[in-house]
C-alpha positions in Angstrom: 6.7 164.0 -41.2 3.7 162.9 -43.4 3.7 166.3 -45.1 7.4 166.2 -45.9 6.9 162.7 -47.5 4.0 164.1 -49.7 6.2 167.1 -50.7 9.0 164.7 -51.5 6.7 162.6 -53.8 5.5 165.8 -55.5 9.1 166.9 -56.0 10.0 163.5 -57.6 6.9 163.7 -59.8 7.8 167.2 -61.0 11.4 166.1 -61.8 10.0 163.0 -63.7 7.7 165.3 -65.8 10.7 167.6 -66.5 12.8 164.6 -67.6 9.9 163.3 -69.8 9.7 166.7 -71.5 13.4 166.9 -72.2 13.3 163.3 -73.5 10.8 164.3 -76.2 12.8 167.4 -77.1 15.6 165.6 -79.0 13.4 164.1 -81.7 11.2 167.3 -82.0 14.2 169.6 -82.2 15.9 167.4 -84.9 12.7 167.4 -87.0 12.3 171.2 -86.6 15.9 172.1 -87.6 15.6 170.1 -90.8 13.6 172.9 -92.2 14.1 175.9 -89.9 17.6 177.4 -89.0 18.8 175.8 -85.8 20.1 178.9 -84.0 16.9 180.7 -84.9 14.8 178.0 -83.3 16.8 178.1 -80.0 16.8 181.9 -80.0 13.0 181.9 -80.1 12.8 179.2 -77.5 15.0 180.9 -74.9 14.1 184.5 -75.5 10.4 183.7 -75.3 10.9 181.6 -72.1 13.0 184.4 -70.6 10.5 187.2 -71.4 7.6 185.1 -70.0 9.5 184.4 -66.7 10.6 188.1 -66.4 6.9 189.2 -66.8 5.6 186.6 -64.3 8.3 187.4 -61.7 8.5 191.1 -62.5 8.5 192.0 -58.8 11.6 189.9 -58.2 13.5 191.9 -60.7 13.5 194.8 -58.3 15.7 192.8 -56.0 18.2 192.1 -58.7 21.8 192.8 -57.7 25.0 192.9 -59.8 26.3 189.5 -58.5 23.1 187.6 -59.4 23.0 189.3 -62.9 26.6 188.3 -63.6 26.0 184.8 -62.2 23.0 184.3 -64.5 25.0 185.5 -67.5 27.9 183.1 -66.7 25.4 180.2 -66.5 23.8 181.4 -69.8 27.3 181.3 -71.5 27.8 177.7 -70.5 24.3 176.8 -71.7 24.9 178.6 -75.0 28.0 176.6 -75.6 26.2 173.4 -74.6 23.2 173.9 -76.8 25.3 175.1 -79.7 27.5 171.9 -79.8 24.5 169.7 -78.9 22.3 171.1 -81.7 25.0 171.0 -84.4 25.8 167.4 -83.2 22.1 166.5 -83.5 22.2 167.3 -87.2 24.8 164.5 -87.8 23.6 161.8 -85.3 20.3 160.3 -84.2 18.1 161.7 -81.3 18.7 158.6 -79.2 22.5 158.7 -79.5 22.4 162.5 -78.9 20.3 161.9 -75.7 22.5 159.2 -74.3 25.8 160.9 -75.0 24.5 164.2 -73.5 23.6 162.4 -70.3 27.2 161.5 -69.8 27.6 164.9 -68.0 26.5 163.1 -64.8 29.8 161.1 -65.0 31.9 164.2 -66.0 30.8 166.5 -63.2 33.2 165.0 -60.5 36.2 165.4 -62.8 35.2 169.0 -63.7 34.9 169.8 -60.0 38.4 168.3 -59.6 39.8 170.6 -62.2 38.0 173.7 -60.8 38.2 173.1 -57.1 41.0 170.5 -56.6 38.5 168.1 -55.0 39.6 164.6 -56.0 37.0 162.2 -57.4 36.1 159.0 -55.5 36.8 155.5 -56.7 33.2 155.1 -57.9 33.7 158.2 -60.1 36.7 156.7 -61.8 34.8 153.3 -62.2 31.8 155.2 -63.6 34.0 157.1 -66.1 35.8 154.0 -67.4 32.4 152.2 -67.8 31.0 155.3 -69.6 34.0 155.3 -72.0 33.4 151.7 -72.8 29.7 152.5 -73.5 30.6 155.5 -75.7 33.0 153.3 -77.6 30.3 150.7 -78.3 27.9 153.5 -79.5 30.6 155.0 -81.7 31.4 151.6 -83.3 27.7 150.6 -83.7 27.5 151.8 -87.3 25.6 154.3 -89.3 23.5 157.0 -87.5 21.4 157.5 -90.6 23.3 160.6 -91.7 26.2 159.3 -93.6 29.9 159.5 -92.6 29.4 162.3 -90.1 28.3 160.2 -87.2 31.6 160.6 -85.3 31.4 164.4 -85.8 27.8 164.4 -84.4 28.8 162.1 -81.4 31.9 164.1 -80.7 30.1 167.4 -80.6 27.5 165.9 -78.4 30.2 164.8 -75.9 31.6 168.3 -75.9 28.1 169.6 -75.1 27.9 167.2 -72.2 31.1 168.9 -70.7 29.4 172.3 -70.9 26.2 170.9 -69.3 28.4 169.6 -66.5 29.8 173.2 -66.0 26.2 174.5 -66.0 25.2 172.2 -63.1 28.4 173.1 -61.1 27.9 176.8 -61.5 24.2 176.7 -60.6 25.0 174.9 -57.4 27.9 177.2 -56.7 25.9 180.4 -57.2 22.8 179.2 -55.3 25.0 178.3 -52.3 26.2 181.9 -52.3 22.6 183.0 -52.0 21.6 183.9 -55.6 17.9 183.7 -56.3 17.1 180.7 -58.4 14.3 182.4 -60.4 16.5 185.4 -61.3 19.3 183.1 -62.3 16.9 181.3 -64.6 15.6 184.5 -66.1 19.0 185.9 -67.0 20.3 182.4 -68.1 17.3 182.2 -70.6 17.8 185.8 -71.8 21.6 185.4 -72.3 21.1 182.2 -74.3 18.3 183.8 -76.4 20.3 186.9 -77.2 23.5 185.0 -78.1 21.7 182.6 -80.3 19.8 185.5 -82.0 23.1 187.2 -82.8 24.6 183.9 -84.0 21.6 183.4 -86.3 21.9 186.9 -87.8 25.6 186.4 -88.4 25.7 182.8 -89.6 22.2 181.8 -90.8 20.6 185.0 -92.3 23.2 185.3 -95.1 22.4 181.6 -96.1 18.6 181.4 -95.6 17.5 185.0 -95.9 14.4 186.3 -94.1 12.4 183.7 -96.0 14.1 181.0 -93.9 12.8 182.7 -90.8 9.1 182.3 -91.8 7.2 179.6 -90.0 4.3 177.5 -91.0 1.7 176.2 -88.5 3.4 172.9 -87.9 6.8 174.5 -87.3 5.3 177.2 -85.0 3.6 174.4 -82.9 6.8 172.5 -82.6 8.8 175.6 -81.5 6.0 176.5 -79.1 6.2 173.0 -77.5 10.0 173.3 -77.2 9.5 176.7 -75.6 6.7 176.1 -73.2 7.1 172.4 -72.3 10.8 171.7 -72.7 12.2 175.0 -71.5 9.8 177.0 -69.4 7.9 174.2 -67.8 10.7 171.7 -67.5 13.2 174.1 -66.0 10.7 175.5 -63.5 9.6 171.9 -62.6 13.3 171.1 -62.0 13.8 174.1 -59.8 10.7 173.4 -57.7 11.2 169.6 -57.6 14.7 169.9 -56.3 13.5 171.9 -53.3 11.6 168.9 -52.0 14.0 166.1 -53.0 17.6 165.1 -52.1 20.4 165.7 -54.5 20.8 161.9 -55.0 17.1 161.5 -55.8 17.2 164.4 -58.3 20.2 163.3 -60.2 18.9 159.7 -60.6 15.6 160.9 -61.9 17.1 163.5 -64.2 19.5 160.9 -65.6 16.5 159.1 -67.0 16.3 161.8 -69.7 18.5 159.7 -71.9 16.2 156.7 -71.6 13.1 158.7 -72.4 14.9 160.3 -75.3 15.8 156.9 -76.7 12.4 155.4 -76.1 10.6 158.3 -77.8 13.0 158.1 -80.8 12.3 154.4 -81.2 8.5 154.8 -80.8 8.3 157.4 -83.6 10.5 155.3 -85.9 13.5 157.7 -85.9 15.8 155.1 -84.4 16.5 151.4 -85.0 18.3 149.5 -82.2 21.2 147.3 -83.2 22.6 144.8 -80.7 25.9 146.8 -80.2 24.0 150.2 -80.0 21.6 148.7 -77.4 24.5 147.3 -75.4 26.3 150.7 -75.6 23.3 152.5 -74.3 22.9 150.0 -71.4 26.6 150.4 -70.5 26.4 154.2 -70.5 23.2 154.0 -68.3 25.1 151.6 -65.9 27.9 154.2 -65.7 25.4 156.9 -64.8 23.8 154.7 -62.1 27.3 153.9 -60.6 28.0 157.6 -60.5 24.6 158.7 -59.1 24.1 155.8 -56.6 27.8 156.0 -55.5 28.4 152.3 -56.0 31.8 151.4 -54.8 32.7 147.7 -55.2 35.8 148.1 -53.0 33.7 149.2 -50.0 31.2 146.4 -50.7 34.0 143.8 -50.7 35.4 145.3 -47.5 32.0 145.2 -45.8 31.5 141.6 -46.9 34.9 140.5 -45.6 34.1 142.2 -42.2 30.7 140.4 -42.2 32.4 137.1 -42.9 34.9 137.7 -40.2 32.1 138.5 -37.7 30.2 135.4 -38.7 33.3 133.3 -38.3 34.0 134.6 -34.9 30.4 134.0 -33.8 30.6 130.4 -35.1 33.8 129.8 -33.1 32.2 131.1 -29.9 
């Protein structure tokens, strides 16, 4: 029992480290894609991570079957769509807004499951969604993002990316339940994302920037190395290992803190200024995430309280 508690704490700590790494990625990625083509950066990030993982777990590749390969590619397609819309959105909005709006995938997942598997969401899912919409509205109405009139475009693309991140979570859970190896799924997810972004960069970015745009100075190289090693390779691996020793509820709550760390880091480095409405919007979105992840159902709480009052009343009468 004592050993399982220690493993649980280790698991929670690994998830927290992963969340911290992802929280820093929003600002660093935004700064990097100001001078380096965005698709090129993500291609390097995921191809490098995929190749490193494939080399480290080369023995596992011998056990690869067709189903696991296809599953990894499907997850990679959803991640590609998510990162493409998120990264383009990041050009037009601030890192903090991008982080918080991306985290709304926690709220979206039950509704995506409803669409895919006809499993109706609970009352707390609906309450969480309504709360989240209110928070997103406050964020959208909070004024300039620092990039002109394109703030709504940036926020809108970020919300679309959250939908795709929701699909990623659902497919990972689905394929792992069917017995797919988590490491192999991760390898082919990384490689799929890397290859698709490399092709996209050659098609859309090379004609604009030329090969000169692909050259990196020392600072740019270090930023991309950090995004690759810390925010992709380490963070994804820490999540995989951490989730082995924690409950789904614990994992989702810790991972939802990514948006908080993203905002805090953005404020600390001076990339973000908090207005009252923006701050309230972030708080409302975070409350929505907590309602979803903690499964807070006020109807059940009221029912329990009424039953408790009834029991107390009966005891008094006796």
